[in-house]
N, C-alpha and C positions, 0 to 999 in steps of 0.2 A: 363541510367541516364545522362542527359546533364549537362556538366560543364559550369559555367557561367564565362566568361572572360570579366570583367568589361571594359578592355581597348578596346572592340569592340563597346562600346556605342558611338554613333554618328559618327562613322567611316564609310566613304563611301566605297562601295564594287561594283565592276562590276563583274557579272557572265555571261559568255557566255554559250550557251546551256541551257538557263534557262526555256525552254518551257516543258521539260520532263526529266525523268530519274534522274541522279545524280544532275543535275543542280537545280532541284526542292528540293530535299532533303537538298542540301547545302544551298540554299536560306532560307529554313524554320529555319535551325539551326541559321544561322547568323542573320536573322531578329529578331528572338526571343531573341537574345542576344544584340539587340539595334542598330545593324548596319543599315546603310541607303543603301538599295539595288537597284541597276540598273541592270535589266535583259536584256540580248541580245539574240535574236534568229531569225531565218529566218521564223519560224512559229508563226505568231502573234496571231492567234486564240488561240493556246494553251498557249502562253504567257499570254494572258488575263485570261484564266482559272486559271493558276498558281497564278496570282496576286490576283484574287478573293479568292482563297483558303487560301493564306498566310494572307490576310487581316482580316481573322476571328480572328487571334491572335496578328497581327502586322500590323501597318499602316504606313509602311515606304518603299514602293515598287514602283518603276517606271519601265516601260517596253519600249523597243525599237526594232523595226524590223531591222535586219541587217544581211547581209551575211558576216560571218567572213572571207571568202576567197576573198572578194572584198575590196581592200585597200581604194579605195575612199569612200565607204560606211562606213567602219570602222573609218576612220579619221573623217568624218562628225559626225558620232555618238558619238565618244569620245569628240569632241569639244562641242556637245550639252549637253553631260552629265557633262562635266567640268563646263559649265555655270550654270547648275542647282545646283551642289553640292559644287562648289568652289574649292575643292581639292579631287583628287581621291587617297585614301590611299591604297586600296587593289584591286587586280585583281585576279579572279578565271577563269582559262581557262578550261572550262568543255565541250565545244562543241566537239562532236566527232561522228564518223560514223564507222560501221562494214564493209561497202563495198559500192558498187554502188547501185542506187536505184533499179536496176533490179536484185539484188543479188539472189532472189528466183529462177530465171531461167537461171542463168549463171554459168560457171565454176568459182569457187571462187578465182582462182588465175589469172584470166585474167587481161588484161591491164586496163579495166574500173575500177576494184576494186583497182588497184594500184593508179590510178589517183585519185579516190574518197578519199580513206584513207589518202593519202599524202596531198591532197588539203586541207581538213578540219582538220585532226588531227595534221599535222605538220605545213603546210603553214598557216593555220588559227591561230594556237597558236602563230606563229612567228609574224604575221601581227598585231594582237591585242596587243601582248606583246611590240612590237616596238612602236606603237602608244601611249600606255598608259605610257610607260617608259619615253617618252618625257615629259609628264606631272609630273611624280614623280621626275625626275631629277631636274626640276625647284624648287621643294620643299625639295630636299635632303632627301627624305623618300619614302618608298613603300614596299609593300609585294605583291609578284606575287606567286600564287600557281597553278601549272599545274596539270591536271588530266591525268595520263597515265593509265597503267593497269599492273597487275603482268604478264599478257600475253606478255609484252614487255621484259620479263626476261627469257623466256624459248621457245624452238622450237614449232612451231605451223604448222605442215604440212597440217592442214585443211584450214588455212587462213593465209598464210605467209605475205600477204600484211598488214593485220591489225596488226599483232604482230611486224612486222618491223617499222610500223609507231609509234607504241607506244614505241618501243625501241628508236626511233629518238626523241620522246618527252623528254625522260630521259636525253639524251645527250644534247639536246637543253637547257634544264633546267640548266645543269652544265655550259654550255657556257655562258648563260645569267647571272648566279650567279657570274661568274668570271668577266664578262664585266661590270656589274653595281654595283659591291661591293663598289667601290669608291664613288658611289652616295647614299650610305646607302639604297640600294634596296636589300631585301632578296628574292631569288628565289628558291623555293622548288617544289617537285613533290610528289603526292600521287599515289600510284599504288593499286587501288581497286582490290578485288578478285571477287568472285561470287555473283552478285547482281541481283535479279529478276527485270530486266528492259525490255522495248521493245527490246533493242539491244540483251540482253541475250536470249530472247525468240526466236528472229530471228536465233541466232546461234544454238539454240536447234533444231528448225525446220530443219535447213540445215543439221545438224548431223543426225538426225533421218531419213531424206530423204535418205542419202547416206549410212547409216549403218543398214543392215537388222536385226542385233541383237537388235536394238533399236526401230524397227518399232512398237512394241506393246505399247510403252510408249507415253504419251502426253508430250508436251514441259515442263510443270511444273514437271511432274514425273521424266523426264530425268535430270532436273536441281537438284532436291532433291537427286537423285541417285548420281549425280557428287559430291554433298556436302558430302554425306555419305562416299564415296569412296576416296575422295581426301583431305577433310579439317580435320585436327587433332582436332580442337575445336568442329567439328560436328554441326556447325550451319551456316546458310547463313548469309552473310553480308547485310547491309542495306544502302540506301542512306544517312540516318541519321548518321551511323557509319563514312561515308566519310565526312559528314559535321562537325562532332566533330574534326576530323583530320584537316580539313581545319581551323576550328576555332583556333586551336593551332598555326598553321603556321601563321595565320593572326594576332595573338595577339602579344603583345610585350614580351610575355613569351618565344618567339623563336628569340629574337633579335640576338642571336650569332649562329644561325643555317642557313646555306645557301648552296645551291648545293646538297641537300640531297633528297633521295627518301625514302618514308615510305610505307611499305606494310601494307594494311589493308585487310587481307585475311584469317583470322582465322588459320594462320600457313601453308596454302597450299604451299607456297614458302617461304623459309627462307634464306635471304642473307644480 
């Protein structure tokens, strides 16, 4: 059941990584609550598909092709969005990768994966946040919600680069929360659990490939087994679950909350 936060109506929201996965689920929730959505992603084709899908129920979506790791592109895109919406109220940093583009055929802990995860997950979050914060500071108001992972809170010998990058996002959130508190900007982070996205499917494929005891399982079967064995609530999380958490942090119901991380993971990790 989706909660309706009236103070999202007509609020302008930028969502990075809006072409797939969590970005789509978050966009659906916020758009249906009346927010004006600007989606950013490097994959323009899938951005258009997302726009078409969301416009079946909400007609308040704009899309922009942009590489979040390129500061020049980000600055130009943010300037363009500001001209369109007049004031940027909310930023959701959802763009993320699990590793390099050739992760299927590489040692998961190699330098390419460290570079890829830190470039998008950490550097990309920082670049977009810094550029958007400049606009929010002018208006003495803003909500920034970063998307990390509960994987940033526990050891991950199978993919240390990914988990380390997500831990960095949590710390980055706290640093920005302290930095911009005087500007009335709240900065919080959500740590999703196990969500069936293309990223999780790739993670399952890698695990099955390297673990002979799992070789008989399909990626989806491995995912459901993981939920059964590790999640106290015994149910998978959804992108819409994350969207509901974002909606809370984006609303004025969270005015006195900043620098906090919220696990949405069915109790898999409790801290």
